[in-house]
N, C-alpha and C positions, 0 to 999 in steps of 0.2 A: 935391648937396646928399641925404642918405639918407630915403632915404623908407619906409616898411614899411607891408607889403600888410596888406588887413585881413582876416582870418583866414576861412575858408569850413566856414562849417555848412550842413550839407546838412539838410532836412526830413525829417522821420521817415514813416516808410510805417507805416499801420496794419496790413497783411497782415505785415509783417516782426516786429513786437514781437509778435504777437498771435499770430505761429506759434514767435515764439520764447521768448513765457510757455508754449504749448501744451507745447514741447517740455523745458522747464525743471519744470513738473510732472510728464510722461512719465518725467524722469530720477529726480525724487525718488520716483516711486509706482515702480521701478527700484533705486533702492539699498534701499527697504522691505525688495521683496521679496528680497533681495542679504542684509540684515540677517536675516531669518525665518530662511534657513538658517542662518548662521551658530549663531543664536541656539540653535536642534535639535542643531547639534553641540556648543554649549556642553551644551545641558541632557542629552543623551542621555548624551554622553563622561566627563560631570562633571567638568569643565577647571576649573569654581570654586572645589573642593575644594581644588585648588595654591595661590590665593590666601587661605587659609582662610577659607572660609564656609562653613555647619552647608550649606545647602541654598538651591536656585534661586532659591526668593522673595530668602532674605537677599541674593545677589547684587544681582538687578534693583532691589532697595529703596536697594543699595547706591551700585553703579553707574550704573546706568541710569535714576535719579530727573528726571534734566532730560531725560526723551525719554517722561515718565508711569510709569517705576516698574514692578513685577510687573503691575498694573491694565493698560498697554498691550502690556504683550509679550502676556498672555495675548489681548488682540482679536487681537492681528496674527499669533499661533498657532492661534487659531478659522478667522481665513481661511485661514490655509495648508488646515486642512482643509479646508475648502469645495475650494480650488485640485483638491488631490489626490482628491476627493469624485466631481467633478466629470469629471475625464477630461479628452477634448481639445475639454472648452466650453468650459475654464477658463481660456484666452487669452481672452477674451469679459472677464471679471473682473480690472481694471485695477486699485484699489488695497482696501483693507482697509472702506471704508468702503460700500464696494457689494456686500462679500461679509458685509457684517455683518448685513442683513436676511435673509439664506440661513442662514444659521449653525444656525437651531432646526430643518432640514429635511437634517441634514450625517448623521444613523443613517437614512436612507432614502434611500440616492444612486439608484433612482430619479426621485422624487419632486424629486429637488435637481434633477437633470439636467431633467426637464418644466418646473420653474420657469424653469430657463435658458433655452429654447430658448421658454417663450411671452412672456418677456421681449426674445428676439435677432426673433421674429416682429414683435412691437410698434414697436422702434429697435433698426437695427440696430447702431448702438454705444448699450447702456441704461445708465442713469445711476443712480443706488443707490433713489429711488423706483421707477424700472420693476421694479427686481429685489423690492424693498418688496411693487407691486401683485402679479407675478407668485406668489408666496411665498405672500401669503392668498391668491390667485384654486387653484393647489392645497391647501394645506389651510389653512383660514379660520381667524384666532386672533380667538379671544371677546377683544370690547372691553372696556375698563376700566371703570366705572359709576364715576365721578367727580362728585357730589355738594359740593354748595358748602352745607358747615356752616356757619352762623355760629355762634360759641361767645360765652358771656357773656364777658365781661372775668374777672369771678372766677364761678365754677358757686356756684351755690347748694344747695350740700348740707343739708342738714335730716337731724338726727341728734338722737336721743329723749337730750333731760334726764335728766341721771344726777346720782341722790343725792347729795349728802357725805354723806362717812363711809359708802358703803352697804357692806353686809357682803357676801363671793362667795366661793366654792370651787372650787377647781380640781378641774374635772371629768376632767381628760383625764389616762388611765392611763399612757403614755407618758411624762406633764411630772416632773419629778425635784418641785416640789411636790403632787403627787398627795395630793387631799383633807386640805389644809391650810387651814384660813381666813383671809381680809384682807381688808382696807378698800381704797377707793376714796378716797384723800382729795386725790389732784393731777387738775388737767383731763389728759383724752386726748388724746396726741399727733395721734392720727388716729380715723377713725370706726370703725376697724377692730381697733385695741386700746386696753387703759386699762393706767393702774399699779398696784399693786397692793404696797398694804405689808404684810407678815406678822408675828405675834405678835412674832415677833425680832427685827424692825427692817430685816429686806430687804425690799427695794424689787426686784419685776422687771416686766417691761412684754411681759405676755401676751396674747395673741388672743383674742377674745372667745368664739371660739368652742369654748375650752378653758376657760371658764370656765360654772358654773353658779349662776345668781341669777337664780330665778324671778320676785323682786320687781323686778331690774329688767330695764328693756327694751333690752338691750346689741345694736346690730344684728352679725346672721350676718356679715358679707359685704361689699363695696366697691357703692355704687350710683353708677350714672351716668347725666343727665340722658337723656333721649331721644333727645336728638341723637347723642348717643354710642352710643347703643345699635342703635341702624339702622343706625350706618357700620361696627360693629362688626359686628354679623350680614350687612353686602354681605363685608369684608373675609371671615369665614371662609367665605363661599359660593364665592366666587375662589380659595382657597385651595384645597377639596376641588376645586373643577372641574381645577384644574392637576393635585392628588394624581391624580387620575382620569383627565387624559391623560397622564402619566405616565408611570402604571403602565400604562394600555394600551401604549403605546410598547414598554417593557419588557420587555410579555409579547410582541407580536407578535416582538421581536429576539433575547431566548430560544427562541420558539421558531422561526423561521427559523434558529438556529444549530445548537439541535438535531435541526429535522430535515437541514442540509449535515451534521452530521456522522455522523447515520445512516446517511444516502447512501456513505459513504465508509464506514463501517465494514464494512456489506453491501455494497459493490463488492470492498473486502478479504475476506470471503468466497468472494465467487465466485471470487477471483482463485485462491486458496488451495484451494478447493475442484476448480477446473478442475487444477490442478499436481496436485492426491493424482488426481483421475483420468487424469491422463496419466501417470500413476508406477503406479499399478495396473494401466492397461490394459499396461504394457511390461512388467511384471511376469509378469501373466495371457501374457502369449504365448511368455515367457521357459518360465514354467513348462508351457505347451500340448504347446511343443517336447518342454521333458524328456521327458511323460509318454509320449510319442510315440516318441523315442529308449528309454525305460524299456520300452514296450510291445512294442517291434521285438527288445529282446536280450532279452525272456523270453519270444517265442515262436524267437527262433534255443535259448534254451537248451532250450527241451521238446522241440525237432525234433532238436536232437542226443542228447538223452534217450533219445528214441525209439530213432532206427538205435543206440549205441550198447548197447540193450535187442534192437535186432533182431540184432545181430554176435553179441550172443550167444547168441541162439535158435540163430542158425544156427550155431557153434562149436560148440554140443554137440551139432544132430542129424548133423554131422557124424562126429562122432566114435561115436557112440551109433549111430548105426547105416549098416551094409556100403554098397557101390555095390550091388549085388545088391538090395539091399530098396529102393531106386530106382525098379526095372524099371516098378514098376505105377503109379507117379507121375509120372516124367518120362521125358526119354530122354536117353539118355549125353552129348548136345551139351548139356542141360540144368543136368546136370550141372558141365560146365565151366566153363562160364559163371555159375552161381553160383559156382563154389571159388574161381572168380579174384574175383569181387563181393568173395569176404569175405574171401579173398586181399590187396587194394588196400584194403581199410575197416584191418584189423590191421595192413598197414605205414602207414598215416598214424596210428596208433594210435599215442602218443607215451609208451613204456616206462622207467622209470630204472631198472632193470637194464640191457637195452642200449647206455642215455646212458653206463654205468660204465665197459663192458666196452667200446666203440668209437665213435667223433665219430657225427652225426645226419647221412646223406648231405642232408634237404634241409630246407628248417624249421627253420633253425638259428633265428633271428631271434625265432622264436614261440616254440622249445621254453624257450632262457632267459627268453622274458616270462613260459610258463608255471612254468619253474621260480622265478620270480621270488614271485609268486602262490605260488606255493607255501611257500615260506621265510615269506611273511607271517602263513599261515596256520597252520604250524607256530611259528611265534612269538606267535601269543596261544594258540596251545591251552597249548605247553610255559611263555609267563610268558620266552622266551631272547632277552637283550640282542642277541645276535650274530647270529642266527637275524635278527633287526629289521635288525639293520647291514644283513644281507646284503642282504636281498630289497629295502633303500631304494638300494641297490648296482647291482642289476639294474635296477630301474624307473626307476632315475633321477627319488629322490623326497628328500627331508627322512626322516631315520630316527624318527621320531615315527609313531604309528600311525593319528594322521586324516589325514596329507598322503600315507602307503604307502598305505591305505586310497583315497582320493583318485584317487592315480594309476592303480590299480587297475584302477577303475571307469571313468576314462578309456580302458584298453587294453580294456576288453571292450569296447567299440564300434568296435576296430580292424579285426575282422574283416564287418563291417555297413559302413565306413564304404569301403573298399577295392572290398567289392563293388557299394557304392552307386557311386561313383564310377568301374572297371569300364564298370559295364554304362552309364552316360551318356557315358564315351570311348568305346563298342564302336557309340552309335547313329550312322547316316549322317549326313551334314551338319550336325556336334557345333560348337555352336559356344560362345566363351567365356564368352557367360552360362548355358548350361546348364549348363556344370559347374561356375560359382560357384554356379549356385541350390542345387546340393548338398553343393558342397568347406566352404560357410560354416558351414554345422553341424557339421564337426569340422574347425573349424580350430583348437580348442586341440589335437587329436595330431594338426595339421598334418606332423611333422617324423618322425612315427611314421609314419602311411601314407605317405608322400613312402619311405620307403627300401623299403615292400614292395612298390610298382608295380615295373614293367622298364623300362627304357632308352627304348624304346618309348612308352612312356603319359608317360612325367618329357617327354620332347619333343615329343609332343602339346600336353601339356598347355602347354608353352612357346610355341611356335609361337601358338596361341588366345590368350593372353597377348597378342604381339606381334600381334596382328592385331588384336584388340581395341579396343588403342593409336592403332590407327594408323585408327579411325574418322572418317567424312564430319563434319564439322566440323557444325555445329547451325543452319539460320541461316535466313532468307523460307523459307516454303514446306513447308519437312522436317516429315514426316509421325513424331512422335517420342512415347515413354510417358515417365512417370516412373520414376530409376532407384533409386527406393528400393524394395525389395520386400515393405514394412513396410506400405507407402501402397497402398490402394485406386486408383491411377490407373498403377498400375503394371502393370496387366494393359489397359487403358482408352488410347485413340487418340486422337492429339490432333494439331494441323496450328499450325504459327507464322506465325502472322497477321501479327508484327510485328517489327522488329530494335529494341529502346531501345539498343545499345552490347550494355554487360558482361549485361544481362538481354534476355531474349524475353515477347514477350506469344503465349499458347497456349490455342487458343479447343479444349476439348474433344468431343467427340459426346456423351459421359455428360451435359453440360448443356447442351444446345438446348431443353430442355424448361424449363427454372430461368430465375431473375431472373441469377443471376449466370453466363455463358459462357464467358468469357475470366480469367486470371491471369497473373499475372508469376512468371518463373523464371529463375537464374541456367542458364547453360549447361550447366557441370556436377552439376547437380539432374536433366537430361534422358538421355534416351539413345533411341536409334536405333527407331522404335516394328515388331514381328515378328509377324507373323500366327500366334497359338496353334497 
C-alpha cells in the first residue's frame, strides 16, 4: 500500500528572522544611496533632456512620482550633502531619515562633525533621535510656540452701518474715476470694499481707502479677532528670528569665503614677488659681471693709450736728440736698452702700409680681427655696404650694424680672456675648477680664445677636464661643497651624513648654529670640497 510521508516543517527561529529583516532594510538603504548617485548623474549631466523634459523637477514629478516625486528626491539629495560634508564619519549615517535632522548644519562642516561625534559618543549605533538630539546640542533650535486658539464657528465682525444711497467721492489719484461722485446702493461684499454706482450707470467695486466720505464710517482695513491678532504677532516674531538666524549664517559663510579668497590672492602675490625677486637677482649678477668686464676693458684701453703715447714720445726723443746729447743723462748701455724696447714696441704696432707690402710675421689672427673692426668703423663713417659685408665676413657675424657691433664687443674681450686663462694655467696645482671659474666668464668667445692658446695650453685644459670627470664618487662621509658657483654654499664645507640612494643628506658647518642643519641634494649638485 502506497503511503505519503507527512511534510516536514521546521520551526522558525527568532534570530534568523530578525537577522534577515535587518539585512533586508540594510539592503534597501544601500540601494537608496545607489539611487542617489544615479540621480546626481541624471541632474548634473541633464540626461532628462533626451526624454523631452524641460527641467529636472518635471522629470522627477513624471517619472518618480511613485517614490515620492520631487519632494522625496530633494530629501535624498540633502542627505547626500550631509554624508559628503561629514567626511569619514558619514559611514555611521545609514539612511536619509538619520541625516534629516543634520541637514540644517551642512553649511557649517565643523559643527556637523561635532554633532555626529556627540551622537556616536552616546550610542555607537545612533538612530534618528540621537542625531537630532546631538544637532540640537551643537546648535539649539528655537522651539516653535504653538497655542491652541479656539476659533469661533463664525467670527463675528462688527461692521459699521452704511446708510443706503450714501454719496461718496473717489479720493485716490491713481484710480481711473478719481474725483467722480457715486452712491452706495448695494450691500458691501466684504468689510473693506464697497459697490459704488456712478452717474453714468457704471458700478465698480472700490476699496474703502480709495473713497472719501466723511459722513459715512467706512472701515479702512481688515479687522481680526483678538485670538487671530496674537497668533499673527507670534508668527511674525518667529519669522523675524528665522530671518536673523539665516542672515547671520549667510554673513558668516560670506566672511569665511572672502577670507579664503584673500589668503589665496596673498599667496599668489607672494609667489609672484618671489619669482620677480629671483629674476632681478639673476639680472643683477649678470649686470655686475658685465660691469666688471667693461671696467677691465676700460683699464686696458687706458693702459694701451698710455703706452702708445709713451712710444711716440720716445720716438720723438730719439729722432731729435743725437746720441752724444744723452751722455749727461744716461749711459750708452741704457740708450741701447731703450732703443731695443722702442723697437719691440714698434714691431708690435700694426701698420696697414706694411701689411699691404708683405704678410705679417706674427699675430696674423689679431691683424685680421683688427682689420674687421677697422672695416666696421669705415662702413659706419662712409655708409658703405660693401665695407660692412666685408667686416661681417672677417668678424664672423651677420651683415648688420647691430650684429657686427655685438661681435666686435665680444672680440674686445679676447686679449683679457687669453691673459686670464694663461694666468690661471700657469699657477702650480691648477685644477679644472680653477680653470672653469675663469673660463665660464668668456664662454661666448671660447672658439676665439681657443685659437690664441698654444698646443701645450689646450692639451693641459683637456687633461684637466678628463681628470675632473674621474673625480671620486660622493658617498657617506665625503666632505663636499655646492657645485653652483653662484650659491653661497659653493665656498662652504659640508659632510655627507646619510646616503638616500639618488640623493644624499649634507650637514653644513655654517649651519651649526641654525635650527636647520641639514638638507638633501642630488650628487651632481655637489663637488668635493677643496680648501681655499
